[in-house]
N, C-alpha and C positions, 0 to 999 in steps of 0.2 A: 944728145943722146936722144931720136926720134920712137917713139913708141907709139902704132895705128891700137886705135881703139878697137873693138868689138862689135860695136854701135855707135852709129855717130849720126845725127840728124842735124844740121842747119837748116834755120828757116831761108828757103828759097823754092822747095818745089812742091805740089802738090795738086789733087784732083779731088771729088766729090768723095767725103768718107774717107782721103785716105793723105798724110803726111809722109812725104818719102823719106829715106834717110841714103845717107851717099853709101855707108856700111851696115850690115855687109850688101856686096856687089849684086848678089842674088837676090835684095828684094825681101828676104826675110827679119828684116827689121824694121820696114815701112808703117810706119804707125797706123791702127783705126782711129779714126774720129767721128764725132756723133753728137749734131746739133739733132734735135729730132724734129723740131717746129721754127717756125716765126724766120724769115731772111736776117739777115746780121750786117750791120753794117762796117766798113773799114778804113783806113784814110791810106789810098793809093796812091804811088811814087810822083804823084803830082800832087800833091796834096791834098786832094776834093773826095768827099766822105762818099766811097759808092758801098751799095748795099751788093750783097751776096746768099746766093739761095740758101735754101736746105739742104745743110749737112757738109756747104763748102767750107772747107779752113779761111784762116781769115788770116795773109797776110800785112800787117800792118806797118804802117812808117809814122815816125815820131816827127812831131812837129817842133821846133822851135822860132820866134821870132816870125809864126808863120810861112814858113818854108819845110820844106823835109829836110831832117836832120840826121845822117848817119843811115846805119843800114837799118833793113827792115825786121820783123821777129814775129813770130805767131802769138796772136794775139787769145788767152783762153781765161771767157767769162760765164759768173754763176749763170742762173735763171733771173730774167726782169724781165719785169712791168711799163711799160709808158698809159700811165693814167689818164693823158688828157687826149680827146678826140681832135680828127683835124689839126693834125701837127705843123702841116706848114700851110696852111687854109684860115685865114683870120675872119674872112668876110664870112665864116662859116656860123651858123646859127649858135652854133656850140660855144664859141667865142661870146665875154657880153663887152661891148665897147661904152667906152662916154661919147655923149652925145660930141660929134665934131668933129671926129677922128676918121677921117675920107684913106679907107683902104683903096687901092689898087692891086690886082692882084696879079701876079702869077707871072710877072714880066721882068723881072730880075736876075741876075746870072744871083745862085744859092753857094755855099758851099757844097754843094755836090756836081756845080756846073755849069746845069741847066737853068733854064728861065721857069724857074718856081718858085723866086722869092719875092712876097707884097711889099709894097710900100705903103706905109703908115703916116700920114699927115693930119697933123692935131691943128686946130683952128681955136675953138674956145677954149678957156678954163678954166678952173675951177681946183678944188678942196684935190680931187682925185682924178686926173684925167691920162686913164690906162683902159689895157685888155688885160682880161682874164676868162679862168674857169671853174665853176667850183666841184670839187671831192668830197665823197664820204670819210672818214678818217675815226680811228679809235683815240683813246687817252694815251700817254707818254710812247709815239711812233715817231722815229727819225724820216724826214721828208726831205729829196730835193730837187728843186726846180732850175732846170737850163734854159736859156735862150740862145740863138744865133743870130746876133743885132750887128747891124753894120750901122754907122751917122752918112746919112745925106740932109744933110747942113745940121740938125742935133746932136750934141756933144756928147749931154748925157741922159740917163735913164736910170731908175731907180727901181728895183725890187725890193716891193714890202707885203707887208701882209693884210689882209683886213679882216675885222673883230679882233676875236681875242683869241681864237685857236692857236694860234702860231705867238700867240703874242704883238707886240705892237713895234716890231723894227723895222726899217729900211736899210739899205745899203746900194751906195750910189757907184755908178760906174761910170768910169770917162773911155768914151768912144772914139778919142783923138790919143791921148795918149798910153790906154789900156792897160788903165790903173785901177785899185775903187780907191775912188774922190773924197771919200765920206761914209761912217757909219752910226746907227744911232738907235734910238729905242730900246725896248726891253725883248729877247728873244732866250728862248730857251736850245744849249748844243749850238748854237748859230754859227755858224760856217759860212768862209764866202769865195771864191774864186772868179778872176777874167782870165782867158787865154784865148792866143790871136791866132786867127785861119788864113787863109790866100785869100784874096779878091778881096783885105779889106774887112772882114767876118769875126768880129771878135762873139767866143762860147763864155756865157753869164752864169754865174751859178750861185745859188745857196742853200743852204742846208738849215735844217730848224727843226725842233720836235715838238709836238700837239699838245697842247697842254689839257684840251678835252676835246671831247668828244665829236662830233658836229658832223651836220649832212651839206653843210656850203661852206667848208673849208678852201682855202683859197692865198695863193700866193699870184701879186699883179704886178704886172710889167706897167712902171706909169713915166710919165714924160714928165720931164723937168730942166728948168732953165740956167741953175749953176749947180757948180760943183760940190758945193756942202748945202743943198737944200734939204730941209728937211722933212718928215713924213706929213705929208697931208697943209699942206699950203697953196693956199689961191696966189699962184705969182702972174695973174692977168693971162689974158687970152693969147697963145700962138697965132704965129704971122700966116697960116697957113701953104706954108713953101717948104718951110722947112719940114726937116722925115728923118726916118729908119727906112732900113732894109728888113724885113724881119724875116726867122726863116725856123722849122726845128723847134719845136718848143718839146718841155718834155718836164714831165715830174716821173718820181721813180719812189717805191717806199726804201729807201738804204739811205746809207751815212753817207756816196760818196755818188759823182756823176759817172755812170757807163757809158762803154757805147750807145751815137745815135740810135731810138728806136719811132719812126716813119708809122704812123697812124692814120687811117682813115674815119669810116664812121663807128668807132667804138675803140677800144684799148687793145694794145699788140703785145705777145708777150714772145721775148728771145729765150729758149730753152736752154737748160743745163747743156756745157760744150765739154765733153770729155776726151782727151788723149788717151791711148793705151795700149799696150802688145800685150799677147801672149805666144809660147812656144819658143819661150827665147832660152831655154836649158843648155843648148849648147853656145850659146854665148857670153855667159853672166859665170864667172865663174866664184863659186857659194865658199872659200875658204880665204879670197883676199880679191880685191880687186878698187876700182874708183868706179863713185856716179859725178860726175862734171857736167853744171850748167852755166848757163851765161842766163839769168834770169832778174825779170824786176818783178815785183808781186805789184797789185793793182793797188795797194791800203795801203798803208802802216799798220793795221792788224788783220790777222785774215777775222773773218765773220763768222766763220765756217766752221771754225776749228782746227780742220785738218788743211791746208793748201800747200800740195808740194807732191812729194814721185815716192813711190817705195819698191824697190826690188823685190818681187815678194815669193812665194812655192805655189803650190798649185792654187788654181782657181776659187775664188772666194774665202782662203786662208789666210788669215790677216792674227796668226800666231807665231808665224813665221816671217820675218820683213824686216829690210834695210831699207832708212831714211835718212831726210830732212826734207823737212817744211815749215811751213808759217805758223806760226802761234797764237791765239788773240792774244796777243803780249806787242807791246808797241816797238815795231824796230829791231824784229828779232828774227832768227833762225832756232829751230830744232834739231838735235839730232837725235834720232830715235832708233836703236834696235831690240826688235823683241825674238826670241825661240822658247819652242814649248810654251806660251802663254806666258810666256813671264818679261817682264822688260829688263834688259841689259844692259843697253843705256838710253836714258832723258834728260839731255842737257840742254839749255839753252845759250848762245849766240848774238849779239847786238850786230846789225847791219844798220844800214838808211834801206830799208825794205823797195821802196820805190821808184828808188837809183837801180842801174841793173848794174849786179853784180856777181863774180865770176867764183863759182864756189867750188870746192872739190870736196869728195867726203871717201877717202882714203879703209877702206874697213876691212881690220885684219885683225883675229884674237889676241888679246895685247898690247896690239901697237896699230888701235883706232887714231887715226888722225885728220884735222879739220883746217884748210886750208879757202881763206876767204881772200879776193883781191892781192896776190901776193903776198898774203902772210899766215905762216903755220899760227893758228889760232889755238887748237889745243889738241895736246895728244892723249887720248883716255886705255887707263889700262886692264880694262872690261875684258873676258876671255867670255866665248864663243864656240860653238860646235860649226864643221861645218852647214851650209845651207845648202838648199836644191831648190834653187831659183831661176823660175823659167817666166818671170814676166814684171812686167813696168808697165805700174795704173796708177788713180788717186791714193792716199793712205786711207786706208777704211774705208773707201769708197766715197770717202768724204768731194765737197765740189774744190774745182780748179781755181784758180783766179789771179790769173800771171798774164804777163811779156817773153817771151824765148826765143834767144837769137843761136841757142845749140846747146845741143847735150849730147852724151856720151857713156859709153863703160868701156873702160876698162879691163881687161884683165889679164894682165902680164903680170909678173914675178919679174919684174926687169924696173917696174914704178921706183921711183927714188925720191928725197925731199926737193930736191934739185929742180926736177924735172916737174913737180903738180907749184911748184912756187912761179916758175916758168909760164905754165898754163894758165895759172889762176893771176898773172898778171896784165 
């Protein structure tokens, strides 16, 4: 049985400040999009990083083994600031370099496909052969450092902390096999990753929590010779020939790496993104219907408490809504229905948050059901009165932080368990 949604948005078509919906065909369901300041980057269909201007939605692609994988999605992120200046210009005075590092600037192809990567070639040795910037940090705040790096003879690099601001950790990255080859030292809330991009680049990441306040805190990119080199070891002089390509350094106050933000003479902020739509009273059934999304969240738990969708009544009214969203719990989805300022349904269900999940919430008084990836996960018998639903927006005006392939609303009374099982499979 084919049931037509009243609203259907598949990640495919957009313009500045607008994301188009296939249904309704008259354009009433086209979503409004807001990003008030700052360019934002996406991965395009060639796997390259592309900067899009203010207010332009991001049709983003996923990378797997350095190549584009699967269909695109709409990328929605909260605000973020790159705290490093001159993120693509390591010859700048913003960067402190060890003596003996020669920098050949902006002559090499970077992950954005243009000739703007720098080549760094060390010659002399020492306990630390590195590049870094100092920043001011308070105590007990989590930061994430990333670099885009490609081997040009040097196979291993290391992200380390200087001093005691982030403890004395080291994380070694193998730029040939694309793996973390060793870790050690001490660190607070230390996490790390390496992800492959086109053209042989890897984005390497370390996340750590500051343990003291400082005006000279930093993570440094350190040159090393072996997979297991520990922190602060003098391995002798480098040969002055083997190098790396370096591009796109980023440091942000967050527990994971967001999309790349380019900086020049100063820091740069990407503002909050919002996708919403009002004036939908003719397309949303207040008594019985389905909210469906093929969605992946950008982190395993919400950092802003409310990360998802809600069907709501009049603008600014958070007393009456039907929603599912990602709560501040690791790998969960929450079903939440509120009416007349009272909570009707408030339940948690386990998911793999950062993987794409097909989720359908069939709301019906006395028989609300949640389907996740082809499985009827829950039946909820709580009752409620008909709603007057007119809009789709972030729940409680919370920040959104997700990737969305497909979003639909159904208002048909022909909905069945078998239909929703098939829809979410």
